TORPA-4810 file (N, C-alpha, C, O; in nm, 3 decimals):
<nodes>
NODE_1_1.670_-0.811_-1.017_1.540_-0.873_-1.043_1.436_-0.765_-1.067_1.430_-0.667_-0.992_X
NODE_2_1.352_-0.780_-1.171_1.248_-0.680_-1.196_1.139_-0.684_-1.090_1.117_-0.787_-1.025_X
NODE_3_1.072_-0.573_-1.072_0.956_-0.567_-0.982_0.838_-0.630_-1.056_0.799_-0.582_-1.162_X
NODE_4_0.783_-0.736_-1.000_0.672_-0.807_-1.065_0.539_-0.744_-1.022_0.515_-0.724_-0.903_X
NODE_5_0.455_-0.713_-1.121_0.329_-0.641_-1.095_0.211_-0.717_-1.153_0.216_-0.765_-1.266_X
NODE_6_0.104_-0.728_-1.074_-0.024_-0.779_-1.123_-0.123_-0.663_-1.123_-0.119_-0.576_-1.036_X
NODE_7_-0.211_-0.662_-1.223_-0.308_-0.554_-1.240_-0.449_-0.610_-1.223_-0.481_-0.716_-1.276_X
NODE_8_-0.533_-0.537_-1.150_-0.675_-0.573_-1.138_-0.755_-0.450_-1.179_-0.766_-0.354_-1.104_X
NODE_9_-0.811_-0.455_-1.299_-0.878_-0.339_-1.361_-0.980_-0.390_-1.463_-0.945_-0.467_-1.552_X
NODE_10_-1.106_-0.348_-1.451_-1.210_-0.401_-1.540_-1.219_-0.326_-1.673_-1.277_-0.377_-1.769_X
NODE_11_-1.162_-0.206_-1.680_-1.164_-0.131_-1.805_-1.053_-0.185_-1.896_-0.935_-0.173_-1.864_X
NODE_12_-1.093_-0.245_-2.009_-0.996_-0.311_-2.097_-0.885_-0.216_-2.143_-0.768_-0.252_-2.144_X
NODE_13_-0.925_-0.096_-2.183_-0.827_0.000_-2.236_-0.726_0.039_-2.128_-0.606_0.042_-2.153_X
NODE_14_-0.777_0.068_-2.008_-0.687_0.107_-1.898_-0.596_-0.009_-1.859_-0.476_0.009_-1.837_X
NODE_15_-0.655_-0.128_-1.849_-0.576_-0.246_-1.810_-0.464_-0.274_-1.910_-0.350_-0.300_-1.871_X
NODE_16_-0.497_-0.267_-2.038_-0.397_-0.294_-2.142_-0.290_-0.185_-2.144_-0.173_-0.213_-2.166_X
NODE_17_-0.333_-0.061_-2.120_-0.238_0.050_-2.116_-0.139_0.034_-2.000_-0.019_0.057_-2.017_X
NODE_18_-0.190_-0.005_-1.883_-0.103_-0.026_-1.767_-0.007_-0.142_-1.790_0.110_-0.135_-1.755_X
NODE_19_-0.060_-0.250_-1.850_0.025_-0.366_-1.878_0.138_-0.329_-1.973_0.252_-0.371_-1.955_X
NODE_20_0.106_-0.249_-2.076_0.207_-0.206_-2.173_0.310_-0.115_-2.106_0.430_-0.126_-2.133_X
NODE_21_0.262_-0.026_-2.019_0.353_0.064_-1.947_0.453_-0.015_-1.864_0.573_0.011_-1.868_X
NODE_22_0.403_-0.112_-1.789_0.489_-0.189_-1.700_0.585_-0.277_-1.779_0.704_-0.284_-1.747_X
NODE_23_0.534_-0.345_-1.881_0.618_-0.434_-1.961_0.727_-0.357_-2.036_0.835_-0.409_-2.061_X
NODE_24_0.696_-0.232_-2.072_0.791_-0.153_-2.149_0.892_-0.078_-2.066_0.982_-0.014_-2.120_X
NODE_25_0.878_-0.085_-1.934_0.968_-0.010_-1.846_1.079_-0.100_-1.793_1.053_-0.213_-1.750_X
NODE_26_1.198_-0.052_-1.797_1.313_-0.129_-1.746_1.298_-0.149_-1.596_1.269_-0.055_-1.521_X
NODE_27_1.319_-0.273_-1.553_1.312_-0.303_-1.410_1.174_-0.343_-1.362_1.153_-0.360_-1.242_X
NODE_28_1.080_-0.360_-1.454_0.944_-0.398_-1.417_0.896_-0.512_-1.507_0.941_-0.525_-1.621_X
NODE_29_0.805_-0.595_-1.454_0.746_-0.699_-1.535_0.601_-0.721_-1.494_0.572_-0.733_-1.375_X
NODE_30_0.511_-0.724_-1.592_0.370_-0.751_-1.565_0.350_-0.902_-1.565_0.372_-0.968_-1.667_X
NODE_31_0.307_-0.957_-1.451_0.289_-1.102_-1.441_0.143_-1.144_-1.447_0.112_-1.263_-1.449_X
NODE_32_0.051_-1.045_-1.451_-0.090_-1.078_-1.460_-0.175_-0.954_-1.477_-0.142_-0.848_-1.424_X
NODE_33_-0.285_-0.967_-1.551_-0.379_-0.855_-1.571_-0.520_-0.913_-1.569_-0.555_-0.995_-1.653_X
NODE_34_-0.601_-0.869_-1.471_-0.730_-0.933_-1.445_-0.846_-0.835_-1.452_-0.834_-0.719_-1.411_X
NODE_35_-0.958_-0.881_-1.504_-1.076_-0.795_-1.521_-1.165_-0.792_-1.398_-1.252_-0.706_-1.387_X
NODE_36_-1.146_-0.886_-1.305_-1.236_-0.894_-1.189_-1.159_-0.933_-1.064_-1.049_-0.988_-1.070_X
NODE_37_-1.222_-0.903_-0.949_-1.164_-0.942_-0.822_-1.159_-1.094_-0.809_-1.064_-1.150_-0.755_X
NODE_38_-1.263_-1.160_-0.861_-1.270_-1.305_-0.852_-1.151_-1.371_-0.922_-1.091_-1.465_-0.871_X
NODE_39_-1.119_-1.320_-1.042_-1.004_-1.373_-1.116_-0.875_-1.345_-1.042_-0.786_-1.430_-1.037_X
NODE_40_-0.865_-1.226_-0.983_-0.744_-1.189_-0.909_-0.724_-1.278_-0.787_-0.612_-1.322_-0.759_X
NODE_41_-0.832_-1.306_-0.715_-0.821_-1.390_-0.595_-0.773_-1.531_-0.631_-0.703_-1.595_-0.552_X
NODE_42_-0.811_-1.577_-0.748_-0.770_-1.711_-0.791_-0.626_-1.713_-0.842_-0.551_-1.808_-0.814_X
NODE_43_-0.587_-1.609_-0.916_-0.459_-1.615_-0.989_-0.343_-1.537_-0.927_-0.228_-1.577_-0.941_X
NODE_44_-0.372_-1.428_-0.857_-0.264_-1.346_-0.802_-0.174_-1.426_-0.706_-0.052_-1.413_-0.714_X
NODE_45_-0.230_-1.510_-0.615_-0.141_-1.588_-0.528_-0.046_-1.679_-0.607_0.064_-1.708_-0.560_X
NODE_46_-0.089_-1.725_-0.725_-0.003_-1.809_-0.808_0.102_-1.726_-0.881_0.214_-1.773_-0.906_X
NODE_47_0.066_-1.601_-0.917_0.159_-1.515_-0.990_0.272_-1.462_-0.903_0.380_-1.431_-0.952_X
NODE_48_0.244_-1.452_-0.772_0.343_-1.403_-0.675_0.403_-1.269_-0.715_0.526_-1.257_-0.725_X
NODE_49_0.319_-1.167_-0.738_0.373_-1.034_-0.771_0.435_-0.968_-0.649_0.404_-1.005_-0.536_X
NODE_50_0.521_-0.871_-0.674_0.571_-0.787_-0.565_0.469_-0.681_-0.528_0.454_-0.644_-0.411_X
NODE_51_0.398_-0.631_-0.630_0.300_-0.524_-0.610_0.176_-0.553_-0.695_0.187_-0.599_-0.808_X
NODE_52_0.058_-0.524_-0.638_-0.066_-0.534_-0.713_-0.123_-0.394_-0.734_-0.136_-0.318_-0.638_X
NODE_53_-0.157_-0.360_-0.859_-0.229_-0.236_-0.889_-0.377_-0.271_-0.888_-0.421_-0.357_-0.964_X
NODE_54_-0.455_-0.205_-0.802_-0.593_-0.244_-0.779_-0.692_-0.129_-0.802_-0.679_-0.023_-0.741_X
NODE_55_-0.789_-0.152_-0.890_-0.900_-0.058_-0.906_-0.999_-0.080_-0.791_-1.001_-0.187_-0.731_X
NODE_56_-1.081_0.020_-0.761_-1.182_0.004_-0.655_-1.313_-0.049_-0.710_-1.365_-0.150_-0.661_X
NODE_57_-1.366_0.018_-0.811_-1.498_-0.021_-0.863_-1.484_-0.130_-0.969_-1.458_-0.102_-1.087_X
NODE_58_-1.501_-0.253_-0.924_-1.495_-0.371_-1.011_-1.634_-0.435_-1.014_-1.713_-0.414_-0.922_X
NODE_59_-1.665_-0.513_-1.117_-1.794_-0.583_-1.121_-1.802_-0.685_-1.007_-1.704_-0.750_-0.974_X
NODE_60_-1.920_-0.696_-0.949_-1.944_-0.788_-0.838_-1.860_-0.752_-0.716_-1.890_-0.651_-0.651_X
NODE_61_-1.757_-0.828_-0.683_-1.674_-0.798_-0.566_-1.588_-0.674_-0.593_-1.520_-0.668_-0.696_X
NODE_62_-1.591_-0.576_-0.502_-1.517_-0.452_-0.525_-1.370_-0.468_-0.490_-1.330_-0.566_-0.427_X
NODE_63_-1.290_-0.370_-0.532_-1.147_-0.375_-0.511_-1.107_-0.374_-0.365_-1.009_-0.437_-0.327_X
NODE_64_-1.183_-0.302_-0.281_-1.151_-0.296_-0.138_-1.167_-0.434_-0.074_-1.082_-0.477_0.003_X
NODE_65_-1.277_-0.503_-0.108_-1.296_-0.639_-0.056_-1.191_-0.734_-0.112_-1.148_-0.827_-0.043_X
NODE_66_-1.150_-0.709_-0.235_-1.045_-0.792_-0.296_-0.913_-0.776_-0.220_-0.843_-0.874_-0.196_X
NODE_67_-0.880_-0.652_-0.183_-0.759_-0.627_-0.104_-0.766_-0.703_0.027_-0.670_-0.770_0.067_X
NODE_68_-0.880_-0.692_0.095_-0.897_-0.757_0.224_-0.878_-0.909_0.213_-0.813_-0.970_0.298_X
NODE_69_-0.936_-0.968_0.110_-0.927_-1.113_0.091_-0.785_-1.154_0.049_-0.734_-1.257_0.094_X
NODE_70_-0.722_-1.075_-0.037_-0.585_-1.106_-0.078_-0.490_-1.098_0.040_-0.400_-1.181_0.053_X
NODE_71_-0.509_-0.999_0.126_-0.423_-0.983_0.244_-0.441_-1.099_0.341_-0.347_-1.138_0.410_X
NODE_72_-0.562_-1.156_0.345_-0.585_-1.272_0.430_-0.508_-1.393_0.379_-0.463_-1.477_0.457_X
NODE_73_-0.493_-1.400_0.246_-0.419_-1.511_0.183_-0.269_-1.486_0.188_-0.190_-1.574_0.222_X
NODE_74_-0.230_-1.362_0.152_-0.088_-1.323_0.144_-0.068_-1.195_0.226_-0.070_-1.086_0.169_X
NODE_75_-0.048_-1.205_0.357_-0.039_-1.086_0.443_0.066_-0.985_0.402_0.050_-0.865_0.426_X
NODE_76_0.175_-1.030_0.340_0.284_-0.939_0.303_0.268_-0.880_0.162_0.354_-0.805_0.117_X
NODE_77_0.159_-0.915_0.095_0.137_-0.863_-0.040_0.121_-0.711_-0.038_0.052_-0.657_0.048_X
NODE_78_0.186_-0.643_-0.131_0.180_-0.497_-0.139_0.076_-0.457_-0.244_0.080_-0.505_-0.357_X
NODE_79_-0.016_-0.369_-0.204_-0.125_-0.330_-0.293_-0.128_-0.178_-0.308_-0.130_-0.105_-0.209_X
NODE_80_-0.129_-0.133_-0.431_-0.137_0.009_-0.463_-0.270_0.035_-0.533_-0.292_-0.013_-0.644_X
NODE_81_-0.358_0.111_-0.468_-0.488_0.143_-0.528_-0.467_0.246_-0.639_-0.393_0.343_-0.622_X
NODE_82_-0.531_0.223_-0.753_-0.523_0.315_-0.867_-0.665_0.334_-0.917_-0.720_0.247_-0.984_X
NODE_83_-0.725_0.449_-0.885_-0.868_0.465_-0.908_-0.903_0.608_-0.946_-0.827_0.701_-0.921_X
NODE_84_-1.019_0.624_-1.006_-1.067_0.756_-1.043_-1.136_0.826_-0.926_-1.168_0.945_-0.935_X
NODE_85_-1.159_0.754_-0.818_-1.239_0.807_-0.707_-1.154_0.864_-0.595_-1.054_0.805_-0.555_X
NODE_86_-1.197_0.981_-0.545_-1.126_1.047_-0.435_-1.217_1.063_-0.314_-1.194_1.149_-0.229_X
NODE_87_-1.321_0.981_-0.306_-1.415_0.985_-0.195_-1.345_0.949_-0.064_-1.275_0.848_-0.056_X
NODE_88_-1.364_1.034_0.039_-1.296_1.013_0.167_-1.321_0.875_0.224_-1.228_0.808_0.269_X
NODE_89_-1.447_0.832_0.221_-1.482_0.703_0.280_-1.412_0.590_0.207_-1.362_0.497_0.271_X
NODE_90_-1.408_0.596_0.074_-1.341_0.490_-0.003_-1.192_0.487_0.025_-1.132_0.379_0.036_X
NODE_91_-1.131_0.604_0.037_-0.988_0.612_0.066_-0.958_0.538_0.196_-0.868_0.453_0.200_X
NODE_92_-1.032_0.569_0.301_-1.002_0.510_0.431_-1.043_0.364_0.440_-0.979_0.286_0.510_X
NODE_93_-1.148_0.326_0.369_-1.182_0.184_0.362_-1.068_0.104_0.298_-1.031_-0.003_0.345_X
NODE_94_-1.013_0.160_0.190_-0.904_0.092_0.120_-0.781_0.080_0.209_-0.718_-0.026_0.214_X
NODE_95_-0.745_0.188_0.278_-0.628_0.186_0.365_-0.648_0.090_0.482_-0.555_0.019_0.521_X
NODE_96_-0.768_0.089_0.539_-0.796_-0.002_0.650_-0.797_-0.148_0.603_-0.766_-0.238_0.681_X
NODE_97_-0.833_-0.170_0.477_-0.832_-0.306_0.423_-0.691_-0.358_0.403_-0.669_-0.478_0.387_X
NODE_98_-0.594_-0.266_0.405_-0.454_-0.308_0.392_-0.381_-0.251_0.272_-0.267_-0.291_0.247_X
NODE_99_-0.442_-0.158_0.198_-0.373_-0.097_0.084_-0.250_-0.022_0.133_-0.251_0.038_0.241_X
NODE_100_-0.144_-0.026_0.053_-0.017_0.037_0.091_0.005_0.173_0.026_0.104_0.240_0.055_X
NODE_101_-0.086_0.214_-0.060_-0.075_0.344_-0.127_-0.202_0.368_-0.206_-0.281_0.275_-0.228_X
NODE_102_-0.223_0.492_-0.251_-0.348_0.528_-0.316_-0.320_0.638_-0.419_-0.285_0.750_-0.384_X
NODE_103_-0.336_0.603_-0.548_-0.313_0.699_-0.655_-0.441_0.717_-0.736_-0.521_0.625_-0.749_X
NODE_104_-0.458_0.837_-0.791_-0.569_0.860_-0.884_-0.521_0.826_-1.026_-0.401_0.831_-1.055_X
NODE_105_-0.617_0.790_-1.113_-0.581_0.743_-1.246_-0.522_0.852_-1.335_-0.464_0.822_-1.439_X
NODE_106_-0.539_0.978_-1.294_-0.479_1.086_-1.371_-0.329_1.098_-1.347_-0.262_1.180_-1.409_X
NODE_107_-0.276_1.015_-1.258_-0.133_1.018_-1.228_-0.052_0.987_-1.354_-0.080_0.889_-1.422_X
NODE_108_0.049_1.070_-1.387_0.131_1.044_-1.507_0.199_0.907_-1.500_0.232_0.860_-1.392_X
NODE_109_0.219_0.843_-1.616_0.281_0.710_-1.619_0.412_0.701_-1.543_0.434_0.603_-1.472_X
NODE_110_0.498_0.801_-1.557_0.628_0.795_-1.488_0.610_0.793_-1.336_0.687_0.729_-1.265_X
NODE_111_0.507_0.863_-1.287_0.481_0.867_-1.143_0.419_0.737_-1.094_0.440_0.697_-0.980_X
NODE_112_0.341_0.670_-1.182_0.287_0.539_-1.146_0.401_0.440_-1.127_0.403_0.365_-1.029_X
NODE_113_0.495_0.440_-1.219_0.612_0.351_-1.208_0.692_0.383_-1.082_0.737_0.293_-1.011_X
NODE_114_0.710_0.512_-1.055_0.785_0.552_-0.935_0.714_0.508_-0.809_0.778_0.468_-0.711_X
NODE_115_0.580_0.514_-0.810_0.501_0.473_-0.694_0.511_0.322_-0.672_0.520_0.276_-0.558_X
NODE_116_0.508_0.245_-0.781_0.524_0.099_-0.770_0.659_0.067_-0.706_0.669_-0.017_-0.617_X
NODE_117_0.764_0.135_-0.753_0.898_0.114_-0.698_0.902_0.154_-0.551_0.963_0.085_-0.469_X
NODE_118_0.836_0.264_-0.517_0.836_0.312_-0.379_0.766_0.214_-0.286_0.815_0.186_-0.176_X
NODE_119_0.651_0.160_-0.330_0.581_0.061_-0.250_0.671_-0.062_-0.230_0.681_-0.115_-0.120_X
NODE_120_0.735_-0.104_-0.337_0.823_-0.222_-0.332_0.937_-0.202_-0.233_0.983_-0.298_-0.170_X
NODE_121_0.982_-0.079_-0.218_1.093_-0.048_-0.128_1.048_-0.015_0.014_1.129_0.020_0.099_X
NODE_122_0.916_-0.027_0.039_0.866_-0.006_0.174_0.795_0.125_0.197_0.755_0.154_0.310_X
NODE_123_0.777_0.205_0.092_0.709_0.334_0.106_0.557_0.321_0.098_0.503_0.211_0.080_X
NODE_124_0.489_0.434_0.110_0.343_0.437_0.105_0.300_0.558_0.022_0.250_0.656_0.077_X
NODE_125_0.318_0.551_-0.110_0.289_0.668_-0.195_0.140_0.700_-0.204_0.055_0.611_-0.207_X
NODE_126_0.112_0.829_-0.208_-0.026_0.875_-0.228_-0.023_1.000_-0.315_0.067_1.083_-0.304_X
NODE_127_-0.122_1.013_-0.402_-0.137_1.138_-0.476_-0.150_1.252_-0.376_-0.203_1.233_-0.267_X
NODE_128_-0.101_1.371_-0.412_-0.095_1.482_-0.316_-0.231_1.517_-0.258_-0.241_1.546_-0.138_X
NODE_129_-0.336_1.515_-0.341_-0.468_1.550_-0.287_-0.521_1.443_-0.194_-0.594_1.473_-0.100_X
NODE_130_-0.484_1.316_-0.219_-0.523_1.208_-0.129_-0.449_1.223_0.004_-0.509_1.207_0.111_X
NODE_131_-0.320_1.254_-0.002_-0.240_1.273_0.119_-0.298_1.386_0.205_-0.301_1.376_0.327_X
NODE_132_-0.345_1.492_0.140_-0.405_1.604_0.215_-0.528_1.558_0.293_-0.548_1.597_0.408_X
NODE_133_-0.611_1.474_0.229_-0.731_1.424_0.296_-0.694_1.340_0.418_-0.758_1.349_0.522_X
NODE_134_-0.590_1.257_0.402_-0.546_1.174_0.514_-0.495_1.260_0.629_-0.531_1.238_0.745_X
NODE_135_-0.412_1.359_0.597_-0.357_1.448_0.700_-0.468_1.526_0.769_-0.465_1.543_0.891_X
NODE_136_-0.566_1.573_0.692_-0.679_1.647_0.751_-0.755_1.560_0.850_-0.804_1.610_0.951_X
NODE_137_-0.764_1.431_0.820_-0.836_1.341_0.911_-0.761_1.328_1.043_-0.823_1.314_1.148_X
NODE_138_-0.625_1.332_1.039_-0.548_1.327_1.162_-0.576_1.451_1.247_-0.595_1.443_1.368_X
NODE_139_-0.578_1.565_1.181_-0.596_1.692_1.251_-0.733_1.704_1.315_-0.748_1.766_1.420_X
NODE_140_-0.833_1.643_1.252_-0.970_1.656_1.301_-1.008_1.545_1.398_-1.118_1.547_1.455_X
NODE_141_-0.919_1.447_1.419_-0.950_1.334_1.507_-0.951_1.378_1.652_-0.876_1.467_1.691_X
NODE_142_-1.035_1.316_1.729_-1.045_1.347_1.871_-0.934_1.282_1.950_-0.853_1.207_1.894_X
NODE_143_-0.928_1.309_2.082_-0.826_1.249_2.167_-0.839_1.097_2.168_-0.949_1.043_2.159_X
NODE_144_-0.728_1.029_2.178_-0.730_0.883_2.186_-0.617_0.836_2.273_-0.522_0.910_2.299_X
NODE_145_-0.624_0.712_2.319_-0.519_0.654_2.400_-0.392_0.642_2.317_-0.398_0.616_2.197_X
NODE_146_-0.277_0.662_2.381_-0.152_0.654_2.308_-0.137_0.517_2.244_-0.147_0.415_2.313_X
NODE_147_-0.112_0.513_2.110_-0.104_0.384_2.042_0.031_0.316_2.057_0.047_0.200_2.019_X
NODE_148_0.130_0.389_2.114_0.266_0.334_2.116_0.305_0.276_2.252_0.419_0.234_2.270_X
NODE_149_0.212_0.273_2.345_0.247_0.227_2.480_0.297_0.083_2.482_0.383_0.048_2.564_X
NODE_150_0.245_0.000_2.392_0.283_-0.142_2.392_0.409_-0.169_2.309_0.457_-0.282_2.306_X
NODE_151_0.461_-0.066_2.243_0.578_-0.086_2.156_0.707_-0.078_2.235_0.717_-0.004_2.333_X
NODE_152_0.807_-0.154_2.190_0.940_-0.146_2.250_1.007_-0.016_2.204_0.962_0.045_2.107_X
NODE_153_1.114_0.027_2.272_1.183_0.149_2.229_1.228_0.142_2.083_1.218_0.240_2.010_X
NODE_154_1.279_0.025_2.039_1.323_0.010_1.900_1.205_0.020_1.805_1.216_0.082_1.699_X
NODE_155_1.092_-0.040_1.842_0.972_-0.033_1.757_0.920_0.110_1.747_0.878_0.153_1.640_X
NODE_156_0.925_0.184_1.858_0.883_0.325_1.853_0.977_0.406_1.764_0.933_0.493_1.690_X
NODE_157_1.105_0.376_1.772_1.205_0.444_1.689_1.177_0.419_1.541_1.183_0.511_1.460_X
NODE_158_1.147_0.293_1.506_1.119_0.258_1.367_0.988_0.319_1.321_0.979_0.366_1.207_X
NODE_159_0.886_0.320_1.407_0.758_0.380_1.370_0.774_0.529_1.344_0.712_0.584_1.252_X
NODE_160_0.857_0.596_1.425_0.882_0.738_1.403_0.947_0.761_1.268_0.912_0.857_1.198_X
NODE_161_1.039_0.675_1.229_1.105_0.688_1.099_1.007_0.658_0.985_1.012_0.722_0.880_X
NODE_162_0.919_0.561_1.005_0.815_0.533_0.905_0.727_0.656_0.884_0.694_0.692_0.772_X
NODE_163_0.691_0.721_0.996_0.605_0.839_0.988_0.674_0.954_0.917_0.609_1.041_0.859_X
NODE_164_0.808_0.955_0.921_0.886_1.060_0.854_0.915_1.027_0.708_0.982_1.103_0.638_X
NODE_165_0.863_0.911_0.662_0.870_0.879_0.520_0.986_0.790_0.478_1.005_0.768_0.359_X
NODE_166_1.063_0.739_0.573_1.175_0.652_0.538_1.124_0.514_0.494_1.026_0.464_0.548_X
NODE_167_1.191_0.454_0.397_1.158_0.318_0.354_1.226_0.219_0.449_1.314_0.256_0.527_X
NODE_168_1.184_0.092_0.442_1.246_-0.011_0.526_1.397_-0.019_0.502_1.474_-0.033_0.597_X
NODE_169_1.438_-0.009_0.376_1.581_-0.017_0.343_1.656_0.101_0.404_1.766_0.085_0.458_X
NODE_170_1.598_0.220_0.394_1.663_0.339_0.449_1.673_0.329_0.601_1.773_0.371_0.660_X
NODE_171_1.570_0.273_0.665_1.573_0.256_0.810_1.683_0.158_0.849_1.757_0.181_0.945_X
NODE_172_1.694_0.049_0.774_1.799_-0.050_0.801_1.937_0.015_0.793_2.022_-0.008_0.879_X
NODE_173_1.960_0.096_0.690_2.089_0.163_0.673_2.113_0.264_0.785_2.223_0.273_0.839_X
NODE_174_2.008_0.340_0.819_2.021_0.445_0.919_2.052_0.386_1.057_2.132_0.442_1.132_X
NODE_175_1.987_0.274_1.091_2.004_0.214_1.223_2.113_0.106_1.225_2.140_0.046_1.330_X
NODE_176_2.174_0.081_1.109_2.280_-0.021_1.097_2.231_-0.159_1.142_2.299_-0.229_1.217_X
NODE_177_2.111_-0.195_1.095_2.056_-0.327_1.123_2.013_-0.390_0.991_2.004_-0.321_0.889_X
NODE_178_1.988_-0.520_0.991_1.952_-0.592_0.870_1.813_-0.552_0.820_1.724_-0.521_0.900_X
NODE_179_1.796_-0.552_0.689_1.666_-0.521_0.629_1.558_-0.614_0.686_1.448_-0.568_0.716_X
NODE_180_1.590_-0.744_0.700_1.492_-0.840_0.751_1.454_-0.810_0.895_1.341_-0.835_0.937_X
NODE_181_1.549_-0.756_0.972_1.519_-0.717_1.110_1.417_-0.603_1.112_1.325_-0.604_1.193_X
NODE_182_1.434_-0.506_1.023_1.337_-0.397_1.013_1.201_-0.453_0.976_1.099_-0.416_1.034_X
NODE_183_1.199_-0.544_0.878_1.073_-0.604_0.833_1.003_-0.673_0.951_0.881_-0.661_0.967_X
NODE_184_1.079_-0.746_1.034_1.021_-0.814_1.150_0.965_-0.714_1.249_0.856_-0.735_1.302_X
NODE_185_1.038_-0.606_1.276_0.989_-0.502_1.367_0.859_-0.440_1.314_0.766_-0.415_1.390_X
NODE_186_0.855_-0.415_1.183_0.736_-0.354_1.123_0.616_-0.446_1.139_0.506_-0.401_1.171_X
NODE_187_0.635_-0.578_1.115_0.526_-0.673_1.133_0.479_-0.674_1.279_0.359_-0.685_1.305_X
NODE_188_0.573_-0.664_1.374_0.536_-0.659_1.516_0.458_-0.532_1.549_0.364_-0.535_1.629_X
NODE_189_0.498_-0.421_1.487_0.427_-0.295_1.507_0.282_-0.308_1.458_0.188_-0.268_1.527_X
NODE_190_0.266_-0.366_1.339_0.131_-0.387_1.285_0.047_-0.468_1.383_-0.068_-0.433_1.410_X
NODE_191_0.105_-0.576_1.435_0.032_-0.665_1.525_-0.009_-0.593_1.653_-0.123_-0.605_1.697_X
NODE_192_0.084_-0.518_1.712_0.056_-0.450_1.839_-0.043_-0.335_1.823_-0.122_-0.307_1.914_X
NODE_193_-0.039_-0.269_1.708_-0.131_-0.156_1.684_-0.262_-0.202_1.620_-0.354_-0.122_1.601_X
NODE_194_-0.271_-0.331_1.588_-0.392_-0.388_1.526_-0.422_-0.320_1.393_-0.535_-0.277_1.367_X
NODE_195_-0.319_-0.311_1.309_-0.334_-0.251_1.176_-0.277_-0.349_1.073_-0.212_-0.447_1.108_X
NODE_196_-0.303_-0.319_0.944_-0.258_-0.409_0.839_-0.176_-0.339_0.731_-0.144_-0.400_0.629_X
NODE_197_-0.142_-0.213_0.753_-0.062_-0.143_0.654_0.021_-0.035_0.721_-0.010_0.010_0.832_X
NODE_198_0.127_0.007_0.653_0.212_0.116_0.700_0.131_0.243_0.721_0.146_0.313_0.821_X
NODE_199_0.043_0.272_0.624_-0.035_0.396_0.632_-0.123_0.399_0.756_-0.133_0.502_0.823_X
NODE_200_-0.186_0.286_0.787_-0.272_0.282_0.904_-0.190_0.291_1.033_-0.235_0.351_1.130_X
NODE_201_-0.072_0.231_1.034_0.016_0.240_1.151_0.058_0.384_1.176_0.054_0.432_1.289_X
NODE_202_0.098_0.454_1.069_0.139_0.594_1.081_0.021_0.680_1.122_0.037_0.776_1.199_X
NODE_203_-0.099_0.648_1.072_-0.219_0.724_1.108_-0.242_0.717_1.259_-0.272_0.819_1.321_X
NODE_204_-0.228_0.599_1.317_-0.245_0.585_1.461_-0.138_0.662_1.537_-0.165_0.724_1.640_X
NODE_205_-0.016_0.658_1.485_0.097_0.725_1.551_0.080_0.877_1.550_0.110_0.944_1.648_X
NODE_206_0.032_0.930_1.436_0.020_1.075_1.420_-0.107_1.133_1.478_-0.118_1.255_1.494_X
NODE_207_-0.204_1.047_1.510_-0.333_1.098_1.560_-0.311_1.175_1.689_-0.245_1.127_1.781_X
NODE_208_-0.367_1.299_1.696_-0.345_1.382_1.815_-0.388_1.309_1.942_-0.491_1.240_1.944_X
NODE_209_-0.310_1.324_2.048_-0.343_1.261_2.176_-0.425_1.355_2.262_-0.463_1.319_2.374_X
</nodes>
């Protein structure tokens, strides 16, 4: 089955270029392309994409608010931010809203496709400069209460593997358990840590104690 992708981008040229890229790539299908957050909120739940490519700066409602509202409707929806902005505050707002990855628009087409596939498989891709900003924030964070105290031993084991970059499928294979079991553990981890994305869960786990 192809990976179904919806696009939310107000720049016509960029939106059409992304749609053509996805439609022309084997194993991918573009199921929607929207100029505004309002249109996406109405149509994306009907399109049922596997992954949403989301711009941040949209007319009226911004992409970060769109992510937050979409996640409220479809909690398991995977969202990959694709934006020209590398502002620290915007990055963390997007991740806290539930984004599963963050790429800059200068990312080569082949890497965009690879990132969509990675998100679909349970990963959390980020452009290298974005990843550096996230890691720097962990290093500069102050002491905090251990976030894993409420987790079961299996949940801590899975969170450690998530932090090491393993996808849900790879974790299932490594631990010899069902993919759906891993998915259930991950949802429980999110609930116990009060987060809405893999990236935010790993951020809490890696934050210096």
